[in-house]
C-alpha positions as CSV (number, residue, x, y, z in Angstrom):
1,M,0.0,0.0,0.0
2,S,2.9,2.3,0.4
3,E,3.6,2.0,-3.3
4,K,4.5,5.2,-5.1
5,L,2.0,6.2,-7.7
6,T,3.4,7.6,-10.9
7,P,1.7,9.4,-13.7
8,K,0.0,7.3,-16.4
9,H,2.4,8.2,-19.2
10,E,5.4,6.9,-17.1
11,Q,3.6,3.6,-16.2
12,G,3.4,0.7,-18.4
13,G,0.1,-0.8,-19.7
14,D,-0.5,-2.7,-16.4
15,G,0.3,0.3,-14.1
16,G,-3.1,1.8,-14.5
17,K,-4.9,-1.4,-13.7
18,E,-2.8,-1.9,-10.5
19,K,-3.6,1.7,-9.5
20,L,-7.3,1.0,-9.9
21,K,-7.0,-2.3,-7.9
22,L,-5.2,-0.5,-5.1
23,S,-7.7,2.2,-4.9
24,A,-10.5,-0.3,-4.9
25,E,-8.9,-2.3,-2.1
26,Q,-8.3,0.9,-0.2
27,K,-11.9,1.9,-0.6
28,A,-13.0,-1.5,0.7
29,E,-10.8,-1.2,3.7
30,K,-12.0,2.3,4.5
31,S,-15.6,1.2,4.2
32,E,-15.0,-1.7,6.5
33,L,-13.4,0.6,9.1
34,K,-16.3,3.0,8.9
35,T,-18.8,0.2,9.4
36,E,-16.8,-1.1,12.4
37,N,-16.5,2.4,13.9
38,K,-20.1,3.0,13.3
39,A,-21.1,-0.3,14.9
40,E,-18.8,0.4,17.9
41,R,-20.3,3.9,18.3
42,E,-23.9,2.5,18.2
43,A,-23.0,-0.2,20.8
44,K,-21.6,2.5,23.1
45,I,-24.7,4.6,22.6
46,E,-26.9,1.6,23.4
47,H,-24.9,0.8,26.5
48,T,-25.1,4.4,27.7
49,K,-28.9,4.4,27.1
50,E,-29.2,1.2,29.2
51,K,-27.3,2.8,32.1
52,I,-29.5,5.9,32.1
53,E,-32.6,3.8,32.0
54,K,-31.5,1.7,34.9
55,S,-30.6,4.8,37.0
56,L,-34.0,6.3,36.2
57,D,-35.7,3.1,37.2
58,R,-34.0,3.1,40.5
59,Q,-35.0,6.7,41.1
60,A,-38.6,6.0,40.1
61,R,-39.0,3.2,42.7
62,P,-40.8,4.6,45.8
63,E,-38.6,2.6,48.3
64,A,-35.5,4.0,46.7
65,Q,-36.8,7.5,47.2
66,H,-37.8,6.8,50.7
67,D,-34.4,5.3,51.4
68,T,-32.4,8.2,50.1
69,S,-34.6,10.8,51.7
70,E,-34.3,9.0,55.0
71,R,-30.6,8.9,54.8
72,A,-30.4,12.6,53.9
73,K,-32.7,13.4,56.9
74,V,-30.5,11.4,59.3
75,E,-27.4,13.0,58.0
76,S,-28.8,16.6,58.2
77,D,-30.1,16.0,61.7
78,Q,-26.7,15.1,63.0
79,P,-24.5,18.2,62.9
80,K,-20.8,17.6,62.3
81,L,-19.2,18.1,65.6
82,V,-15.8,19.8,65.6
83,G,-14.0,19.9,68.9
84,R,-11.7,22.5,70.3
85,R,-8.7,20.5,69.3
86,E,-9.7,20.4,65.7
87,R,-10.5,24.1,65.6
88,D,-7.1,24.9,67.2
89,M,-5.3,22.7,64.7
90,A,-7.1,24.4,61.8
91,F,-6.3,27.8,63.2
92,Q,-2.6,26.9,63.6
93,K,-2.4,25.5,60.1
94,A,-4.0,28.7,58.7
95,M,-1.7,30.9,60.7
96,K,1.3,28.9,59.5
97,D,0.2,29.3,55.9
98,V,-0.4,33.1,56.3
99,R,2.9,33.7,58.2
100,S,4.9,31.9,55.4
101,Q,3.9,34.8,53.1
102,L,4.8,37.6,55.6
103,S,8.1,39.4,56.0
104,P,10.2,38.5,59.1
105,A,9.1,41.7,61.0
106,Q,5.4,41.1,60.2
107,R,5.8,37.4,61.2
108,S,7.2,38.3,64.6
109,F,4.4,40.9,65.2
110,S,1.8,38.3,64.2
111,R,3.2,35.8,66.7
112,L,3.0,38.6,69.4
113,A,-0.5,39.7,68.5
114,H,-1.8,36.1,68.3
115,A,-0.2,34.9,71.5
116,K,-2.7,33.3,73.9
117,P,-2.5,35.9,76.7
118,V,-2.9,38.8,74.2
119,E,-5.9,37.1,72.5
120,V,-7.6,36.5,75.9
121,V,-7.3,40.2,76.9
122,S,-8.3,41.3,73.4
123,E,-11.5,39.1,73.4
124,F,-12.4,40.4,76.9
125,L,-12.0,44.0,75.8
126,E,-13.9,43.2,72.6
127,E,-16.9,42.0,74.7
128,T,-16.8,44.9,77.2
129,V,-15.0,48.2,76.5
130,Y,-14.8,48.0,72.7
131,R,-18.5,47.3,72.2
132,P,-20.1,50.0,70.0
133,S,-22.8,50.6,72.6
134,F,-20.1,51.2,75.3
135,L,-18.1,53.5,73.0
136,W,-21.2,55.6,71.9
137,G,-22.5,55.7,75.4
138,G,-19.1,56.8,76.6
139,V,-18.8,59.6,74.1
140,I,-22.3,60.9,74.8
141,G,-21.9,60.5,78.5
142,G,-18.5,62.2,78.5
143,L,-19.9,65.1,76.6
144,L,-23.1,65.4,78.7
145,I,-21.8,64.6,82.2
146,G,-18.3,66.0,81.8
147,G,-19.6,69.1,80.0
148,G,-22.4,69.6,82.5
149,L,-20.1,69.3,85.5
150,M,-17.7,71.8,83.8
151,A,-20.4,74.2,83.1
152,V,-21.8,74.1,86.6
153,A,-18.3,74.4,88.1
154,Y,-17.5,77.4,85.9
155,L,-20.8,79.2,86.8
156,Q,-20.3,78.5,90.5
157,G,-16.6,79.4,90.5
158,Y,-15.1,76.0,91.4
159,R,-11.9,74.7,90.0
160,L,-12.0,71.1,88.5
161,S,-9.3,68.5,88.5
162,G,-10.0,67.1,84.9
163,T,-11.2,63.7,85.9
164,E,-14.8,64.7,85.2
165,I,-14.7,63.8,81.6
166,I,-13.1,60.4,82.3
167,F,-15.9,59.8,84.9
168,G,-18.5,60.8,82.2
169,L,-16.9,58.4,79.7
170,F,-17.2,55.4,82.0
171,A,-20.7,56.3,83.3
172,G,-21.9,56.9,79.7
173,G,-20.4,53.6,78.6
174,I,-22.1,51.6,81.4
175,V,-25.4,53.3,80.5
176,G,-24.8,52.4,76.8
177,I,-24.3,48.7,77.7
178,L,-27.4,48.7,79.9
179,V,-29.5,50.3,77.1
180,E,-28.2,47.7,74.6
181,F,-29.1,44.8,76.9
182,L,-32.6,46.3,77.5
183,F,-33.3,46.6,73.7
184,R,-31.9,43.1,73.1
185,G,-34.1,41.6,75.8
186,R,-37.2,43.4,74.4
187,R,-36.5,42.1,70.9
188,R,-36.3,38.5,72.2
189,S,-39.6,38.8,74.1
190,Q,-41.5,40.0,71.0
């Protein structure tokens, strides 16, 4: 089949017949390959159709639907419990990944900022002094209480020490937290 074909005038009398024979044989081989490929493709298509029909039959059965819905219900009812140890390990892994991308100075500051004692103090302050209600209450209280005391002292001729505004900040902050808890309790009861 790898025979070189030459033009008709260079070939002898039999060369043209051989060329026709080769091309006829080649055509026959190609048609056989096409029919084999076509048959294989049709077989694959039939096989795929059968698989799809079987899966649809399984889904259509009522006991199969009940079984899968029951499993899904049981799985959704049981939350995945993650313990303190798993959370700490995940946190340490995340911190290690992030610190690997930081410069040495940033890495050392990150270690300091995320040290256990610093985090405990930070979380405590976050829940108390750094609450928005405490801060807003402190600002308002500092202005009203401190400003009021200063105005009264000025009018009466007293001299103040300067701690009045600090007292006003803390008093206003405590009032702010109390107001927040009152509103939160009222929302829960409604």
